[in-house]
All heavy atoms as an XYZ file, in Angstrom:
974
protein
N      20.336    144.982    453.638
C      19.617    145.172    452.404
C      18.725    146.402    452.537
O      18.099    146.625    453.550
C      18.782    143.935    452.083
C      17.976    144.124    450.813
S      16.693    142.900    450.570
C      17.583    141.649    449.728
N      18.648    147.184    451.500
C      17.833    148.387    451.513
C      16.355    148.038    451.487
O      15.949    147.027    450.920
C      18.164    149.263    450.307
O      19.467    149.727    450.393
N      15.574    148.903    452.099
C      14.135    148.735    452.097
C      13.583    149.258    450.781
O      14.203    150.093    450.125
C      13.542    149.500    453.275
C      14.054    148.963    454.594
C      13.623    149.832    455.729
C      14.285    149.361    457.008
N      14.113    150.275    458.095
N      12.411    148.802    450.354
C      11.855    149.253    449.078
C      11.490    150.736    449.109
O      11.196    151.294    450.157
C      10.606    148.395    448.896
C      10.291    147.847    450.233
C      11.562    147.827    451.024
N      11.540    151.327    447.944
C      11.164    152.728    447.809
C       9.672    152.857    448.099
O       8.868    152.111    447.568
C      11.472    153.244    446.390
C      12.977    153.158    446.130
C      10.965    154.652    446.186
C      13.367    153.437    444.704
N       9.316    153.816    448.953
C       7.922    153.999    449.313
C       7.321    155.248    448.679
O       6.135    155.459    448.745
C       7.782    154.070    450.833
C       8.156    152.762    451.506
C       7.940    152.835    452.985
C       8.314    151.495    453.611
N       8.161    151.510    455.045
N       8.152    156.086    448.065
C       7.655    157.318    447.475
C       7.048    157.048    446.104
O       7.350    156.056    445.463
C       8.801    158.324    447.326
O       9.362    158.613    448.577
N       6.212    157.970    445.659
C       5.594    157.806    444.349
C       6.532    158.257    443.226
O       7.582    158.848    443.463
C       4.258    158.532    444.287
C       4.386    160.047    444.331
O       5.499    160.554    444.558
O       3.379    160.726    444.123
N       6.152    157.960    442.014
C       6.980    158.247    440.840
C       7.228    159.737    440.645
O       8.215    160.126    440.035
C       6.334    157.667    439.593
C       6.308    156.161    439.579
C       5.479    155.629    438.421
N       5.930    156.132    437.150
C       6.655    155.437    436.277
N       6.996    154.205    436.566
N       7.016    155.969    435.138
N       6.342    160.564    441.125
C       6.472    162.006    440.931
C       7.421    162.665    441.935
O       7.763    163.826    441.795
C       5.096    162.678    441.021
C       4.106    162.170    439.986
C       4.610    162.396    438.557
O       5.090    163.500    438.255
O       4.529    161.442    437.762
N       7.847    161.930    442.936
C       8.742    162.487    443.955
C      10.099    162.815    443.335
O      10.517    162.194    442.355
C       8.903    161.492    445.096
N      10.795    163.782    443.892
C      12.104    164.144    443.356
C      13.194    163.155    443.753
O      13.022    162.355    444.668
C      12.376    165.518    443.983
C      11.619    165.496    445.266
C      10.391    164.658    445.000
N      14.315    163.253    443.072
C      15.532    162.531    443.423
C      16.315    163.444    444.364
O      16.441    164.640    444.101
C      16.368    162.225    442.170
C      15.612    161.256    441.254
C      17.744    161.661    442.550
C      16.253    161.083    439.884
N      16.842    162.904    445.435
C      17.660    163.671    446.365
C      19.135    163.458    446.086
O      19.567    162.342    445.813
N      19.896    164.538    446.136
C      21.349    164.485    445.919
C      21.994    165.285    447.039
O      21.560    166.400    447.336
C      21.738    165.093    444.551
C      23.243    165.019    444.328
C      20.985    164.419    443.409
N      23.042    164.714    447.656
C      23.752    165.489    448.671
C      25.256    165.368    448.481
O      25.763    164.417    447.910
C      23.343    165.084    450.092
C      23.897    163.766    450.565
C      25.108    163.713    451.261
C      23.218    162.588    450.348
C      25.619    162.506    451.708
C      23.713    161.381    450.797
C      24.925    161.340    451.477
N      25.950    166.382    448.982
C      27.406    166.432    448.955
C      27.849    167.237    450.169
O      27.060    167.971    450.766
C      27.891    167.094    447.663
C      29.403    167.006    447.473
O      30.047    166.158    448.131
O      29.943    167.794    446.687
N      29.126    167.106    450.494
C      29.666    167.873    451.615
C      29.926    169.313    451.212
O      30.368    170.103    452.034
C      30.950    167.224    452.127
O      31.940    167.235    451.117
N      29.651    169.656    449.999
C      29.856    171.022    449.509
C      29.123    171.222    448.206
O      27.992    170.781    448.054
N      29.790    171.846    447.244
C      29.134    172.150    445.978
C      29.657    171.330    444.803
O      29.128    171.408    443.700
C      29.244    173.655    445.636
C      28.494    174.485    446.664
C      30.693    174.094    445.527
N      30.677    170.502    445.022
C      31.214    169.680    443.940
C      30.187    168.722    443.367
O      30.253    168.351    442.194
N      29.229    168.328    444.172
C      28.175    167.419    443.729
C      27.237    168.029    442.711
O      26.432    167.321    442.110
N      27.359    169.336    442.499
C      26.540    169.953    441.461
C      26.870    169.379    440.085
O      26.015    169.363    439.196
C      26.714    171.476    441.471
C      26.099    172.182    442.687
C      26.517    173.648    442.718
C      24.578    172.048    442.683
N      28.098    168.868    439.896
C      28.436    168.216    438.630
C      27.654    166.913    438.477
O      27.254    166.552    437.370
C      29.949    167.933    438.524
O      30.349    167.088    439.603
C      30.751    169.219    438.560
N      27.430    166.206    439.582
C      26.607    164.993    439.556
C      25.164    165.370    439.242
O      24.504    164.734    438.414
C      26.705    164.231    440.897
C      25.739    163.060    440.946
C      28.138    163.772    441.143
N      24.667    166.414    439.880
C      23.306    166.884    439.634
C      23.126    167.259    438.159
O      22.110    166.911    437.548
C      23.003    168.079    440.535
C      21.580    168.622    440.485
C      20.590    167.591    440.996
C      21.487    169.901    441.305
N      24.109    167.907    437.582
C      24.050    168.285    436.167
C      23.906    167.042    435.288
O      23.112    167.029    434.341
C      25.301    169.072    435.776
C      25.314    169.485    434.329
C      26.587    170.221    433.979
C      26.633    170.493    432.491
N      27.939    170.934    432.044
N      24.658    165.982    435.601
C      24.565    164.751    434.816
C      23.220    164.063    435.003
O      22.685    163.472    434.060
C      25.717    163.801    435.153
C      27.032    164.252    434.578
C      26.966    164.509    433.073
O      26.503    163.618    432.316
O      27.367    165.602    432.642
N      22.662    164.142    436.204
C      21.326    163.586    436.416
C      20.330    164.311    435.527
O      19.499    163.682    434.859
C      20.914    163.659    437.908
C      21.764    162.694    438.737
C      19.418    163.354    438.079
C      21.601    162.843    440.228
N      20.423    165.630    435.481
C      19.522    166.407    434.613
C      19.745    166.074    433.143
O      18.795    166.026    432.359
C      19.699    167.907    434.838
C      19.087    168.409    436.119
C      19.744    169.360    436.877
C      17.867    167.949    436.577
C      19.189    169.846    438.064
C      17.298    168.417    437.758
C      17.962    169.375    438.493
N      21.001    165.833    432.750
C      21.272    165.462    431.355
C      20.664    164.103    431.008
O      20.123    163.913    429.922
C      22.778    165.429    431.078
C      23.385    166.809    430.989
O      22.699    167.788    430.733
N      24.682    166.894    431.216
N      20.798    163.141    431.925
C      20.306    161.789    431.676
C      18.808    161.630    431.922
O      18.148    160.811    431.283
C      21.067    160.787    432.550
C      22.549    160.628    432.236
C      23.232    159.801    433.324
C      22.753    159.989    430.870
N      18.291    162.392    432.873
C      16.881    162.278    433.266
C      16.236    163.668    433.266
O      15.890    164.206    434.321
C      16.783    161.645    434.660
C      17.464    160.287    434.843
C      17.556    159.916    436.310
C      16.728    159.219    434.048
N      16.060    164.264    432.087
C      15.630    165.665    432.024
C      14.242    165.956    432.588
O      13.941    167.109    432.890
C      15.687    165.981    430.524
C      15.593    164.664    429.841
C      16.243    163.670    430.764
N      13.429    164.948    432.761
C      12.077    165.194    433.266
C      11.948    164.934    434.764
O      10.854    165.015    435.317
C      11.059    164.357    432.481
C      11.057    164.706    431.021
C      11.615    163.852    430.089
C      10.547    165.917    430.580
C      11.647    164.176    428.747
C      10.570    166.263    429.243
C      11.125    165.390    428.315
N      13.061    164.625    435.409
C      13.042    164.381    436.850
C      13.267    165.684    437.615
O      14.046    166.534    437.187
C      14.143    163.390    437.253
C      13.895    161.978    436.817
C      12.803    161.276    437.611
O      12.416    161.752    438.702
O      12.347    160.228    437.135
N      12.597    165.810    438.726
C      12.867    166.894    439.663
C      13.905    166.394    440.658
O      13.958    165.208    440.975
C      11.598    167.302    440.414
C      10.583    167.976    439.515
O      10.993    168.708    438.592
O       9.375    167.764    439.733
N      14.717    167.317    441.171
C      15.751    166.955    442.139
C      15.775    167.947    443.288
O      15.412    169.106    443.120
C      17.133    166.941    441.478
S      17.348    165.656    440.243
N      16.212    167.464    444.431
C      16.489    168.302    445.593
C      17.970    168.115    445.894
O      18.434    166.984    446.044
C      15.653    167.874    446.817
C      16.059    168.663    448.047
C      14.175    168.013    446.543
N      18.709    169.220    445.961
C      20.143    169.152    446.218
C      20.441    169.742    447.586
O      19.954    170.817    447.923
C      20.919    169.938    445.159
C      22.420    169.870    445.348
C      23.136    168.784    444.880
C      23.106    170.878    446.009
C      24.509    168.702    445.058
C      24.480    170.805    446.194
C      25.173    169.709    445.715
O      26.534    169.627    445.897
N      21.245    169.018    448.370
C      21.719    169.546    449.643
C      23.232    169.553    449.635
O      23.860    168.500    449.535
C      21.210    168.701    450.823
C      21.723    169.186    452.135
C      21.238    170.360    452.684
C      22.715    168.505    452.814
C      21.734    170.834    453.891
C      23.214    168.976    454.018
C      22.717    170.143    454.560
N      23.809    170.728    449.695
C      25.256    170.889    449.790
C      25.601    171.380    451.189
O      25.216    172.486    451.570
N      26.297    170.573    451.941
C      26.605    170.877    453.344
C      27.828    171.797    453.421
O      28.869    171.414    453.950
C      26.840    169.579    454.107
C      26.921    169.785    455.611
O      26.773    170.940    456.074
O      27.138    168.791    456.326
N      27.685    173.007    452.912
C      28.813    173.938    452.852
C      29.235    174.435    454.232
O      30.358    174.900    454.402
C      28.523    175.138    451.918
C      28.348    174.670    450.491
C      27.304    175.921    452.377
N      28.374    174.283    455.225
C      28.715    174.706    456.580
C      29.712    173.793    457.277
O      30.381    174.216    458.218
N      29.812    172.539    456.806
C      30.692    171.583    457.472
C      31.698    170.941    456.505
O      32.323    169.946    456.840
C      29.855    170.487    458.150
C      28.887    171.064    459.167
C      28.128    170.003    459.901
N      27.204    169.279    459.038
C      26.241    168.487    459.504
N      26.071    168.325    460.806
N      25.449    167.855    458.673
N      31.835    171.514    455.343
C      32.764    170.970    454.350
C      34.202    171.247    454.765
O      34.448    172.253    455.432
C      32.453    171.567    452.952
O      33.097    170.801    451.965
C      32.847    173.007    452.841
N      35.136    170.404    454.453
C      35.022    169.092    453.814
C      34.830    167.995    454.847
O      35.169    168.167    456.018
C      36.370    168.932    453.108
C      37.337    169.648    454.007
C      36.546    170.828    454.574
N      34.309    166.858    454.401
C      34.133    165.712    455.292
C      35.407    164.877    455.392
O      35.596    164.144    456.355
C      33.016    164.791    454.786
C      31.600    165.293    454.945
C      31.302    166.575    455.396
C      30.544    164.459    454.626
C      29.990    167.005    455.514
C      29.228    164.875    454.749
C      28.955    166.146    455.190
O      27.656    166.567    455.314
N      36.269    164.934    454.398
C      37.400    164.022    454.251
C      38.378    163.942    455.404
O      38.979    162.909    455.621
N      38.537    164.994    456.170
C      39.480    164.974    457.277
C      38.860    164.619    458.616
O      39.514    164.699    459.654
N      37.615    164.224    458.593
C      36.888    163.950    459.840
C      36.899    162.457    460.183
O      37.209    161.614    459.357
C      35.459    164.425    459.692
C      35.389    165.852    459.159
C      34.528    166.677    459.946
N      34.381    168.000    459.332
C      33.944    169.006    459.983
N      33.634    168.883    461.248
N      33.827    170.165    459.400
N      36.485    162.146    461.402
C      36.437    160.745    461.845
C      35.263    160.022    461.193
O      34.290    160.645    460.754
C      36.288    160.675    463.368
O      34.978    161.082    463.747
N      35.344    158.689    461.196
C      34.262    157.871    460.644
C      32.944    158.178    461.351
O      31.897    158.282    460.706
C      34.598    156.385    460.768
C      33.518    155.469    460.222
C      33.868    154.008    460.459
C      32.925    153.040    459.800
N      31.528    153.186    460.043
N      32.978    158.325    462.671
C      31.754    158.607    463.424
C      31.123    159.932    463.013
O      29.904    160.015    462.851
C      32.030    158.604    464.928
C      32.309    157.215    465.479
O      31.970    156.213    464.812
O      32.870    157.134    466.587
N      31.939    160.952    462.841
C      31.414    162.266    462.447
C      30.887    162.221    461.012
O      29.807    162.751    460.721
C      32.487    163.370    462.597
C      32.832    163.562    464.080
C      32.051    164.679    461.950
C      31.678    164.067    464.938
N      31.626    161.577    460.116
C      31.172    161.457    458.724
C      29.836    160.722    458.677
O      28.912    161.136    457.964
C      32.228    160.732    457.864
C      33.498    161.588    457.760
C      31.677    160.415    456.469
C      34.714    160.841    457.252
N      29.699    159.659    459.459
C      28.448    158.905    459.500
C      27.323    159.757    460.069
O      26.202    159.755    459.552
C      28.628    157.607    460.304
O      29.667    156.833    459.688
C      27.342    156.796    460.361
N      27.607    160.505    461.120
C      26.603    161.400    461.712
C      26.135    162.432    460.686
O      24.930    162.643    460.513
C      27.180    162.106    462.932
C      26.254    163.130    463.547
C      26.931    163.917    464.670
O      27.897    163.471    465.273
N      26.424    165.091    464.945
N      27.071    163.093    460.012
C      26.723    164.100    459.010
C      25.914    163.475    457.868
O      24.927    164.056    457.397
C      27.976    164.761    458.434
C      28.702    165.683    459.380
C      29.910    166.239    458.989
C      28.224    165.999    460.638
C      30.600    167.101    459.819
C      28.913    166.854    461.487
C      30.109    167.407    461.072
N      26.323    162.286    457.434
C      25.626    161.620    456.332
C      24.201    161.271    456.741
O      23.257    161.469    455.962
C      26.394    160.366    455.886
O      27.718    160.757    455.496
C      25.709    159.681    454.707
N      24.020    160.774    457.950
C      22.668    160.478    458.440
C      21.809    161.750    458.450
O      20.626    161.713    458.086
C      22.709    159.881    459.843
C      23.113    158.445    459.887
C      22.979    157.866    461.308
N      23.534    156.540    461.364
C      22.917    155.449    460.933
N      21.709    155.548    460.436
N      23.502    154.276    461.011
N      22.381    162.855    458.864
C      21.636    164.113    458.884
C      21.283    164.572    457.470
O      20.172    165.046    457.222
C      22.441    165.177    459.627
C      22.555    164.893    461.099
C      23.575    165.769    461.809
O      24.387    166.447    461.190
N      23.535    165.742    463.135
N      22.222    164.409    456.544
C      21.966    164.782    455.145
C      20.830    163.934    454.568
O      19.910    164.456    453.923
C      23.225    164.586    454.296
C      24.405    165.437    454.756
O      24.211    166.379    455.559
O      25.533    165.146    454.305
N      20.899    162.629    454.804
C      19.880    161.707    454.312
C      18.526    162.016    454.956
O      17.496    162.055    454.274
C      20.305    160.241    454.556
C      19.139    159.282    454.360
C      21.473    159.873    453.643
N      18.513    162.259    456.252
C      17.260    162.580    456.954
C      16.618    163.834    456.371
O      15.396    163.885    456.183
C      17.518    162.740    458.446
N      17.431    164.840    456.058
C      16.895    166.061    455.449
C      16.228    165.744    454.110
O      15.125    166.207    453.832
C      18.002    167.109    455.257
C      17.553    168.275    454.438
C      16.777    169.274    455.002
C      17.872    168.365    453.086
C      16.332    170.349    454.241
C      17.432    169.427    452.318
C      16.663    170.428    452.896
N      16.910    164.956    453.287
C      16.339    164.624    451.977
C      15.072    163.789    452.110
O      14.116    163.990    451.349
C      17.378    163.916    451.107
C      18.528    164.809    450.652
C      19.607    163.982    449.967
C      18.037    165.927    449.740
N      15.025    162.890    453.067
C      13.811    162.094    453.283
C      12.662    163.001    453.713
O      11.516    162.797    453.302
C      14.075    160.950    454.274
C      14.960    159.903    453.581
C      12.767    160.325    454.773
C      15.440    158.792    454.475
N      12.947    164.030    454.506
C      11.911    165.006    454.878
C      11.350    165.712    453.645
O      10.206    166.165    453.654
C      12.479    166.045    455.844
C      12.712    165.528    457.235
C      13.385    166.566    458.129
O      13.538    167.741    457.719
O      13.773    166.195    459.244
N      12.155    165.792    452.580
C      11.712    166.420    451.329
C      10.918    165.437    450.457
O      10.529    165.758    449.348
C      12.911    166.955    450.536
C      13.848    167.840    451.319
C      13.144    168.940    452.078
O      12.388    169.723    451.514
N      13.368    168.998    453.390
N      10.729    164.230    450.977
C       9.944    163.179    450.325
C      10.542    162.744    448.991
O       9.831    162.556    448.001
C       8.491    163.598    450.173
C       7.866    163.994    451.505
C       6.396    163.831    451.521
C       5.754    164.275    452.798
N       6.316    163.847    454.026
N      11.872    162.549    448.983
C      12.537    162.078    447.773
C      12.282    160.587    447.574
O      12.003    159.862    448.528
C      14.056    162.364    447.807
C      14.320    163.860    447.891
C      14.746    161.623    448.942
N      12.405    160.131    446.335
C      12.180    158.723    446.026
C      13.478    157.934    445.916
O      13.457    156.705    445.919
C      11.396    158.570    444.732
C      12.105    159.108    443.494
C      11.239    158.971    442.276
C      11.829    159.739    441.106
N      10.868    159.861    440.029
N      14.596    158.630    445.818
C      15.895    157.996    445.618
C      16.953    158.993    446.062
O      16.757    160.203    445.904
C      16.067    157.665    444.126
C      17.255    156.796    443.813
C      17.167    155.424    443.934
C      18.447    157.354    443.399
C      18.259    154.614    443.635
C      19.541    156.562    443.102
C      19.449    155.185    443.224
N      18.071    158.522    446.616
C      19.117    159.427    447.090
C      20.441    159.061    446.446
O      20.828    157.892    446.419
C      19.244    159.398    448.626
C      17.960    159.951    449.261
C      20.486    160.179    449.090
C      17.920    159.880    450.779
N      21.132    160.088    445.950
C      22.472    159.942    445.398
C      23.436    160.673    446.322
O      23.289    161.873    446.548
C      22.577    160.531    443.978
C      24.002    160.414    443.452
C      21.587    159.870    443.033
N      24.395    159.943    446.857
C      25.465    160.578    447.619
C      26.522    161.013    446.621
O      27.259    160.186    446.082
C      26.078    159.603    448.635
O      27.246    160.175    449.189
N      26.592    162.310    446.370
C      27.583    162.858    445.446
C      28.890    163.158    446.168
O      29.813    163.691    445.579
C      27.035    164.126    444.784
N      28.955    162.794    447.427
C      30.139    162.996    448.258
C      30.951    161.708    448.283
O      30.465    160.673    448.763
C      29.705    163.378    449.675
S      31.064    163.533    450.848
N      32.167    161.753    447.767
C      33.010    160.560    447.762
C      33.249    160.031    449.166
O      33.203    158.819    449.402
C      34.346    160.855    447.081
C      34.204    161.014    445.592
O      33.481    160.283    444.940
N      34.910    161.990    445.043
N      33.512    160.926    450.109
C      33.798    160.498    451.477
C      32.575    159.820    452.099
O      32.688    158.728    452.666
C      34.259    161.684    452.335
O      35.439    162.246    451.749
C      34.563    161.259    453.757
N      31.406    160.433    451.995
C      30.185    159.821    452.538
C      29.883    158.506    451.837
O      29.477    157.531    452.479
C      29.012    160.777    452.409
N      30.099    158.456    450.517
C      29.846    157.231    449.750
C      30.733    156.094    450.229
O      30.301    154.946    450.309
C      30.097    157.470    448.258
O      29.184    158.393    447.727
N      31.976    156.399    450.545
C      32.941    155.382    450.954
C      32.796    154.991    452.421
O      32.784    153.810    452.755
C      34.351    155.910    450.714
O      35.321    155.051    451.242
N      32.654    155.977    453.278
C      32.727    155.747    454.724
C      31.382    155.388    455.345
O      31.301    154.457    456.147
C      33.317    156.991    455.425
C      33.274    156.854    456.929
C      34.726    157.252    454.931
N      30.328    156.097    454.996
C      29.073    155.973    455.735
C      27.945    155.276    454.979
O      27.148    154.567    455.590
C      28.599    157.365    456.153
N      27.866    155.453    453.686
C      26.710    154.948    452.943
C      26.511    153.442    453.047
O      25.374    152.993    453.246
C      26.790    155.385    451.481
C      25.462    155.481    450.751
C      24.538    156.488    451.423
C      25.686    155.860    449.304
N      27.568    152.628    452.955
C      27.341    151.183    453.067
C      26.655    150.786    454.379
O      25.827    149.874    454.401
C      28.754    150.592    452.996
C      29.543    151.606    452.235
C      28.971    152.937    452.665
N      26.961    151.490    455.438
C      26.390    151.177    456.753
C      24.979    151.701    456.910
O      24.107    151.019    457.453
C      27.278    151.784    457.843
C      26.733    151.634    459.236
C      27.576    152.347    460.273
O      28.804    152.469    460.083
O      27.004    152.793    461.281
N      24.712    152.913    456.453
C      23.434    153.537    456.786
C      22.321    153.304    455.781
O      21.158    153.457    456.127
C      23.590    155.054    457.030
C      23.895    155.792    455.750
C      24.616    155.342    458.086
C      23.679    157.279    455.845
N      22.639    152.909    454.563
C      21.563    152.825    453.571
C      20.527    151.761    453.901
O      19.389    151.864    453.464
C      22.102    152.688    452.165
C      22.819    151.457    451.824
C      23.397    151.635    450.417
C      23.652    150.355    449.728
N      24.111    150.573    448.364
N      20.881    150.794    454.698
C      19.898    149.779    455.095
C      18.935    150.301    456.172
O      17.924    149.672    456.459
C      20.609    148.520    455.567
C      21.364    148.704    456.856
C      22.080    147.418    457.306
N      22.885    147.664    458.460
C      24.177    147.979    458.432
N      24.808    148.073    457.286
N      24.843    148.207    459.545
N      19.252    151.440    456.758
C      18.448    151.976    457.860
C      17.337    152.934    457.422
O      16.615    153.450    458.267
C      19.353    152.729    458.842
C      20.391    151.824    459.491
O      20.158    150.599    459.571
O      21.441    152.338    459.905
N      17.235    153.186    456.114
C      16.271    154.176    455.627
C      15.358    153.573    454.567
O      15.754    152.646    453.862
C      17.015    155.391    455.067
C      17.745    156.164    456.139
C      19.071    155.880    456.447
C      17.099    157.153    456.862
C      19.733    156.566    457.444
C      17.759    157.850    457.863
C      19.080    157.553    458.150
O      19.741    158.234    459.138
N      14.153    154.102    454.426
C      13.161    153.528    453.507
C      13.331    153.961    452.046
O      12.442    153.733    451.242
C      11.834    154.052    454.072
C      12.196    155.376    454.652
C      13.580    155.179    455.237
N      14.456    154.568    451.708
C      14.687    155.054    450.351
C      15.970    154.415    449.817
O      16.964    154.327    450.542
C      14.822    156.600    450.350
C      15.192    157.125    448.983
C      13.542    157.250    450.843
N      15.939    153.981    448.572
C      17.136    153.425    447.941
C      18.177    154.522    447.783
O      17.845    155.685    447.547
C      16.803    152.838    446.573
C      15.902    151.620    446.630
C      16.592    150.403    447.205
O      17.820    150.260    447.042
O      15.899    149.588    447.816
N      19.459    154.134    447.895
C      20.564    155.089    447.794
C      21.698    154.499    446.985
O      21.876    153.282    446.964
C      21.106    155.429    449.185
C      20.118    156.061    450.105
S      20.874    156.362    451.719
C      19.443    156.132    452.753
N      22.464    155.397    446.378
C      23.669    155.000    445.659
C      24.733    156.064    445.891
O      24.412    157.250    446.040
C      23.391    154.811    444.153
C      24.585    154.142    443.458
C      23.031    156.127    443.487
C      24.298    153.687    442.049
N      25.966    155.636    445.943
C      27.091    156.561    446.025
C      27.699    156.766    444.651
O      27.254    156.175    443.662
N      28.740    157.563    444.588
C      29.350    157.888    443.294
C      30.637    157.127    443.009
O      31.105    157.131    441.878
C      29.623    159.405    443.170
C      28.324    160.175    443.057
C      30.472    159.910    444.317
N      31.194    156.463    443.981
C      32.509    155.852    443.782
C      32.460    154.687    442.808
O      33.183    154.665    441.805
C      33.132    155.444    445.124
C      33.446    156.706    445.929
C      34.395    154.612    444.897
C      33.973    156.445    447.309
N      31.638    153.686    443.087
C      31.603    152.507    442.217
C      31.172    152.835    440.788
O      31.845    152.426    439.839
C      30.721    151.416    442.821
C      31.373    150.759    444.021
C      30.525    149.637    444.596
O      29.837    148.948    443.823
O      30.571    149.463    445.821
N      30.076    153.582    440.584
C      29.705    153.906    439.201
C      30.781    154.734    438.484
O      31.056    154.512    437.304
C      28.404    154.701    439.338
C      27.868    154.358    440.673
C      29.057    154.047    441.533
N      31.396    155.657    439.198
C      32.440    156.482    438.591
C      33.677    155.684    438.232
O      34.241    155.831    437.142
N      34.098    154.813    439.132
C      35.273    153.977    438.869
C      35.000    152.998    437.727
O      35.849    152.783    436.863
C      35.681    153.222    440.128
N      33.814    152.426    437.716
C      33.446    151.487    436.646
C      33.448    152.195    435.291
O      33.995    151.677    434.311
C      32.069    150.888    436.935
C      31.706    149.732    436.021
C      30.371    149.074    436.389
N      30.263    148.718    437.791
C      29.431    149.315    438.657
N      28.637    150.290    438.252
N      29.391    148.945    439.915
N      32.847    153.365    435.223
C      32.801    154.115    433.957
C      34.203    154.493    433.504
O      34.520    154.401    432.309
C      31.930    155.360    434.120
N      35.052    154.899    434.426
C      36.426    155.270    434.065
C      37.205    154.056    433.566
O      37.905    154.125    432.552
C      37.135    155.897    435.269
N      37.085    152.928    434.265
C      37.813    151.718    433.872
C      37.371    151.215    432.504
O      38.190    150.722    431.722
C      37.629    150.631    434.922
N      36.085    151.359    432.193
C      35.573    150.924    430.890
C      36.140    151.754    429.743
O      36.157    151.300    428.603
C      34.047    150.987    430.871
C      33.384    149.917    431.709
C      31.885    150.098    431.834
O      31.326    151.094    431.310
O      31.253    149.244    432.483
N      36.615    152.937    430.043
C      37.130    153.818    428.996
C      38.649    153.715    428.816
O      39.221    154.455    428.041
C      36.711    155.247    429.295
C      35.228    155.451    429.011
C      34.726    156.780    429.555
N      33.338    157.005    429.248
C      32.302    156.447    429.849
N      32.486    155.561    430.796
N      31.063    156.743    429.515
N      39.281    152.818    429.560
C      40.730    152.657    429.435
C      41.044    151.435    428.584
O      40.203    150.553    428.404
C      41.395    152.463    430.816
O      40.982    151.200    431.353
C      41.042    153.582    431.766
N      42.255    151.395    428.070
C      42.683    150.235    427.277
C      42.935    149.028    428.167
O      42.606    147.907    427.813
C      43.935    150.575    426.481
C      43.678    151.572    425.379
C      44.932    151.871    424.602
C      44.630    152.920    423.539
N      45.816    153.286    422.790
N      43.523    149.245    429.328
C      43.879    148.133    430.208
C      42.919    147.886    431.345
O      43.106    146.961    432.133
N      41.884    148.718    431.498
C      40.914    148.535    432.569
C      41.401    148.963    433.937
O      40.811    148.630    434.947
N      42.513    149.708    433.978
C      43.050    150.173    435.251
C      43.001    151.696    435.291
O      43.245    152.365    434.290
C      44.483    149.695    435.436
C      44.588    148.197    435.549
C      46.013    147.760    435.751
C      46.047    146.238    435.841
N      47.408    145.760    436.071
N      42.722    152.216    436.497
C      42.656    153.658    436.678
C      43.371    154.031    437.964
O      43.604    153.177    438.822
C      41.188    154.165    436.736
C      40.426    153.492    437.887
C      40.494    153.955    435.402
C      39.062    154.069    438.147
N      43.729    155.290    438.109
C      44.287    155.814    439.350
C      43.218    156.594    440.077
O      42.362    157.213    439.467
N      43.265    156.544    441.386
C      42.284    157.247    442.219
C      43.012    158.165    443.184
O      43.978    157.749    443.820
C      41.434    156.257    443.030
C      40.780    155.221    442.142
C      40.449    156.974    443.929
C      39.397    155.497    441.693
N      42.535    159.377    443.302
C      43.026    160.329    444.297
C      41.855    160.617    445.235
O      40.745    160.861    444.786
C      43.494    161.642    443.640
C      44.651    161.358    442.683
C      43.889    162.662    444.695
C      45.047    162.563    441.835
N      42.115    160.563    446.537
C      41.046    160.832    447.486
C      41.581    161.255    448.827
O      42.785    161.177    449.081
N      40.683    161.690    449.683
C      41.068    162.060    451.029
C      41.431    160.803    451.818
O      41.077    159.685    451.420
C      39.921    162.787    451.773
O      38.845    161.868    451.947
C      39.467    164.013    451.016
N      42.092    160.989    452.942
C      42.455    159.854    453.786
C      41.217    159.055    454.183
O      41.221    157.820    454.135
C      43.210    160.345    455.036
C      43.556    159.249    455.977
N      44.492    158.284    455.696
C      43.057    158.942    457.201
C      44.571    157.436    456.694
N      43.703    157.818    457.624
N      40.154    159.732    454.565
C      38.923    159.033    454.978
C      38.313    158.260    453.821
O      37.828    157.146    454.002
C      37.916    160.033    455.541
N      38.341    158.823    452.632
C      37.706    158.186    451.483
C      38.423    156.915    451.062
O      37.795    155.900    450.778
C      37.642    159.158    450.288
O      36.945    160.338    450.689
C      36.936    158.545    449.103
N      39.750    156.946    451.048
C      40.499    155.777    450.572
C      40.968    154.886    451.710
O      41.455    153.792    451.467
C      41.693    156.183    449.689
C      42.693    157.041    450.473
C      41.208    156.890    448.451
C      43.948    157.339    449.733
N      40.849    155.376    452.966
C      41.347    154.667    454.131
C      40.734    153.357    454.330
O      41.172    152.351    454.692
């Protein structure tokens, strides 16, 4: 279980991705929450995460999260599908900030917009493995 948020209301939201694709998530956060400040970390030096081992993906995700916590964020969004699938379920209980990934909310929103409630997913081996 995640620990309670300890940051104040004025703290920014943290968003990370293994590259720059998460900027689309950041754009939607700004659209939905226009008065929120955000800190974005795009790990372009080690992109992509999808072909890496679970241990390496978890290590990179922990480093990304640690960086955002150093920025005193109040909430973290993993805009990286691979990190959301492979590492986030394990590590989010280890940090004092609430976190969410993009897979479940994205899949739920897509399924709600279909007639039959079914969708197709394309992902890296690590993400869908």
